[in-house]
Structures are given as C-alpha cells and as structure tokens.
C-alpha positions as YAML, in Angstrom:
chain: A
units: angstrom
residues:
- id: 1
  name: MET
  ca: [109.88, 84.41, 123.20]
- id: 2
  name: ARG
  ca: [111.03, 81.31, 124.93]
- id: 3
  name: ARG
  ca: [114.51, 80.79, 126.32]
- id: 4
  name: ILE
  ca: [115.35, 78.16, 123.72]
- id: 5
  name: ASP
  ca: [114.38, 80.59, 120.92]
- id: 6
  name: ALA
  ca: [116.79, 83.22, 122.32]
- id: 7
  name: ILE
  ca: [119.59, 80.59, 122.50]
- id: 8
  name: LEU
  ca: [118.89, 79.45, 118.95]
- id: 9
  name: ILE
  ca: [118.95, 83.06, 117.70]
- id: 10
  name: MET
  ca: [122.29, 83.62, 119.42]
- id: 11
  name: VAL
  ca: [123.80, 80.44, 117.96]
- id: 12
  name: ALA
  ca: [122.47, 81.35, 114.48]
- id: 13
  name: PHE
  ca: [123.92, 84.84, 114.79]
- id: 14
  name: PHE
  ca: [127.37, 83.61, 115.71]
- id: 15
  name: GLY
  ca: [127.12, 80.87, 113.07]
- id: 16
  name: PHE
  ca: [126.34, 83.55, 110.52]
- id: 17
  name: GLY
  ca: [129.51, 85.37, 111.69]
- id: 18
  name: GLY
  ca: [131.54, 82.26, 111.17]
- id: 19
  name: PHE
  ca: [130.03, 81.78, 107.71]
- id: 20
  name: ALA
  ca: [130.82, 85.39, 106.82]
- id: 21
  name: PHE
  ca: [134.41, 84.91, 107.96]
- id: 22
  name: TRP
  ca: [134.68, 81.71, 105.86]
- id: 23
  name: ALA
  ca: [133.14, 83.49, 102.82]
- id: 24
  name: PHE
  ca: [135.59, 86.39, 103.07]
- id: 25
  name: ARG
  ca: [138.50, 83.95, 103.43]
- id: 26
  name: THR
  ca: [137.21, 82.00, 100.41]
- id: 27
  name: PHE
  ca: [137.13, 85.23, 98.32]
- id: 28
  name: GLY
  ca: [140.80, 85.84, 99.07]
- id: 29
  name: LEU
  ca: [140.96, 88.13, 102.10]
- id: 30
  name: ASP
  ca: [143.62, 87.40, 104.75]
- id: 31
  name: GLU
  ca: [142.51, 86.44, 108.28]
- id: 32
  name: THR
  ca: [142.68, 89.96, 109.71]
- id: 33
  name: ASN
  ca: [140.65, 91.60, 106.94]
- id: 34
  name: ALA
  ca: [138.22, 88.72, 106.83]
- id: 35
  name: GLY
  ca: [137.70, 89.12, 110.62]
- id: 36
  name: VAL
  ca: [137.16, 92.80, 110.36]
- id: 37
  name: TRP
  ca: [134.73, 92.55, 107.48]
- id: 38
  name: SER
  ca: [132.79, 89.71, 109.10]
- id: 39
  name: GLN
  ca: [132.43, 91.88, 112.21]
- id: 40
  name: VAL
  ca: [131.19, 94.77, 110.05]
- id: 41
  name: VAL
  ca: [128.57, 92.43, 108.51]
- id: 42
  name: LEU
  ca: [127.53, 91.17, 111.96]
- id: 43
  name: VAL
  ca: [127.14, 94.64, 113.40]
- id: 44
  name: GLY
  ca: [125.16, 95.72, 110.32]
- id: 45
  name: VAL
  ca: [122.82, 92.74, 110.69]
- id: 46
  name: LEU
  ca: [122.46, 93.41, 114.44]
- id: 47
  name: ILE
  ca: [121.63, 97.10, 113.85]
- id: 48
  name: ALA
  ca: [119.08, 96.19, 111.18]
- id: 49
  name: TRP
  ca: [117.48, 93.63, 113.50]
- id: 50
  name: ILE
  ca: [117.33, 96.09, 116.38]
- id: 51
  name: SER
  ca: [115.84, 98.76, 114.11]
- id: 52
  name: THR
  ca: [112.97, 96.40, 113.25]
- id: 53
  name: TYR
  ca: [112.25, 95.97, 116.94]
- id: 54
  name: LEU
  ca: [112.30, 99.71, 117.50]
- id: 55
  name: PHE
  ca: [110.00, 100.31, 114.53]
- id: 56
  name: ARG
  ca: [107.50, 97.77, 115.86]
- id: 57
  name: ALA
  ca: [107.73, 99.34, 119.37]
- id: 58
  name: VAL
  ca: [107.15, 102.86, 118.03]
- id: 59
  name: THR
  ca: [104.28, 101.85, 115.74]
- id: 60
  name: GLN
  ca: [102.84, 99.59, 118.45]
- id: 61
  name: THR
  ca: [102.56, 96.59, 116.18]
- id: 62
  name: MET
  ca: [104.25, 94.22, 118.60]
- id: 63
  name: THR
  ca: [102.55, 90.95, 119.50]
- id: 64
  name: TYR
  ca: [101.56, 92.14, 122.98]
- id: 65
  name: ASN
  ca: [99.77, 95.23, 121.61]
- id: 66
  name: GLN
  ca: [97.98, 93.21, 118.96]
- id: 67
  name: GLN
  ca: [96.86, 90.64, 121.52]
- id: 68
  name: LEU
  ca: [95.68, 93.36, 123.90]
- id: 69
  name: ASP
  ca: [93.64, 95.04, 121.16]
- id: 70
  name: GLU
  ca: [92.06, 91.66, 120.15]
- id: 71
  name: TYR
  ca: [91.20, 91.03, 123.81]
- id: 72
  name: LYS
  ca: [89.57, 94.43, 124.28]
- id: 73
  name: LYS
  ca: [87.53, 93.95, 121.09]
- id: 74
  name: ALA
  ca: [86.44, 90.46, 122.24]
- id: 75
  name: VAL
  ca: [85.39, 91.80, 125.65]
- id: 76
  name: LEU
  ca: [83.38, 94.68, 124.13]
- id: 77
  name: THR
  ca: [81.76, 92.32, 121.57]
- id: 78
  name: LYS
  ca: [80.78, 89.92, 124.36]
- id: 79
  name: LYS
  ca: [79.28, 92.77, 126.43]
- id: 80
  name: LEU
  ca: [77.37, 94.04, 123.40]
- id: 81
  name: GLU
  ca: [75.96, 90.58, 122.68]
- id: 82
  name: GLU
  ca: [74.83, 90.28, 126.31]
- id: 83
  name: MET
  ca: [72.96, 93.59, 126.22]
- id: 84
  name: SER
  ca: [69.26, 93.70, 125.64]
- id: 85
  name: PRO
  ca: [67.95, 95.50, 122.55]
- id: 86
  name: GLU
  ca: [66.70, 98.34, 124.74]
- id: 87
  name: ASP
  ca: [70.09, 98.76, 126.36]
- id: 88
  name: ARG
  ca: [71.74, 98.79, 122.88]
- id: 89
  name: GLU
  ca: [69.40, 101.54, 121.76]
- id: 90
  name: ILE
  ca: [70.19, 103.57, 124.90]
- id: 91
  name: LEU
  ca: [73.91, 103.11, 124.30]
- id: 92
  name: LEU
  ca: [73.62, 104.14, 120.64]
- id: 93
  name: ALA
  ca: [71.62, 107.24, 121.66]
- id: 94
  name: GLU
  ca: [74.38, 108.16, 124.15]
- id: 95
  name: VAL
  ca: [77.08, 107.71, 121.51]
- id: 96
  name: GLU
  ca: [75.18, 109.91, 119.06]
- id: 97
  name: ALA
  ca: [74.68, 112.54, 121.74]
- id: 98
  name: GLU
  ca: [78.40, 112.58, 122.47]
- id: 99
  name: LYS
  ca: [79.18, 112.86, 118.77]
- id: 100
  name: ASN
  ca: [76.87, 115.88, 118.48]
- id: 101
  name: LEU
  ca: [78.37, 117.52, 121.60]
- id: 102
  name: SER
  ca: [82.03, 117.09, 120.57]
- id: 103
  name: PRO
  ca: [83.55, 120.14, 118.94]
- id: 104
  name: ASP
  ca: [84.04, 119.96, 115.20]
- id: 105
  name: THR
  ca: [87.79, 120.41, 114.62]
- id: 106
  name: THR
  ca: [87.31, 121.15, 110.92]
- id: 107
  name: SER
  ca: [85.21, 124.26, 111.39]
- id: 108
  name: PRO
  ca: [86.93, 127.60, 110.79]
- id: 109
  name: ALA
  ca: [85.87, 128.98, 114.18]
- id: 110
  name: VAL
  ca: [87.83, 126.28, 115.98]
- id: 111
  name: LYS
  ca: [90.86, 126.74, 113.80]
- id: 112
  name: ASP
  ca: [91.03, 130.49, 114.51]
- id: 113
  name: ALA
  ca: [90.74, 130.04, 118.30]
...
C-alpha cells in the first residue's frame, strides 16, 4: 500500500464519521447522542476492517503470500521446462519412490501406534 492510499483511507474514515454524525443529527438526535452513536459506528467499522485483515493473515491469503506462491510456481515451472526428458524421468522416479516410502496415515496400524 502506498502512502497516499493510507492517507486517503484515513480521510475517508473520518469523512464517514462526519457523515454518520450528520445522519444521526438529521434523524433527530441531539449533538451529544449523535456524537456517541457516530463513534460507535466508527469503532464498529474499524473492528470489522481489522477483522478482515486478521482473517487474511491467518488464512495466508494476503497479497504477499499469493505473490510468493506464484513466484515459486513460476520458478519450478521454468526449471522443469529446462530439464531434459531423461532428467524429468529420473525426477518422476524419485517422486514415485518417495511416495511409496512415505507411511500411509490411513492404515489401521499407523492409527493404533
């Protein structure tokens, strides 16, 4: 996020607070109650916004994580394209060997251990 984006978000947030205050005043609340309720609305919006950030951070769906995954896939794809057919076959054989050696977690013997 650029600095100007953060400034615009801050201005929009406070503008929304002013709009909420005006709306509550228009609907007949006095200045004190309109101020309190506009603050309640602002805090609610802020908590909702922060919760979306926390959700994206926990589920790792943030832009950085997506870009990193795309980069890793691109690097692996490029390496695979540069490999000779013989090297690809050797790699596939190694992957199959590792699959066969890894313990099967669905077998009853592993569950009882």
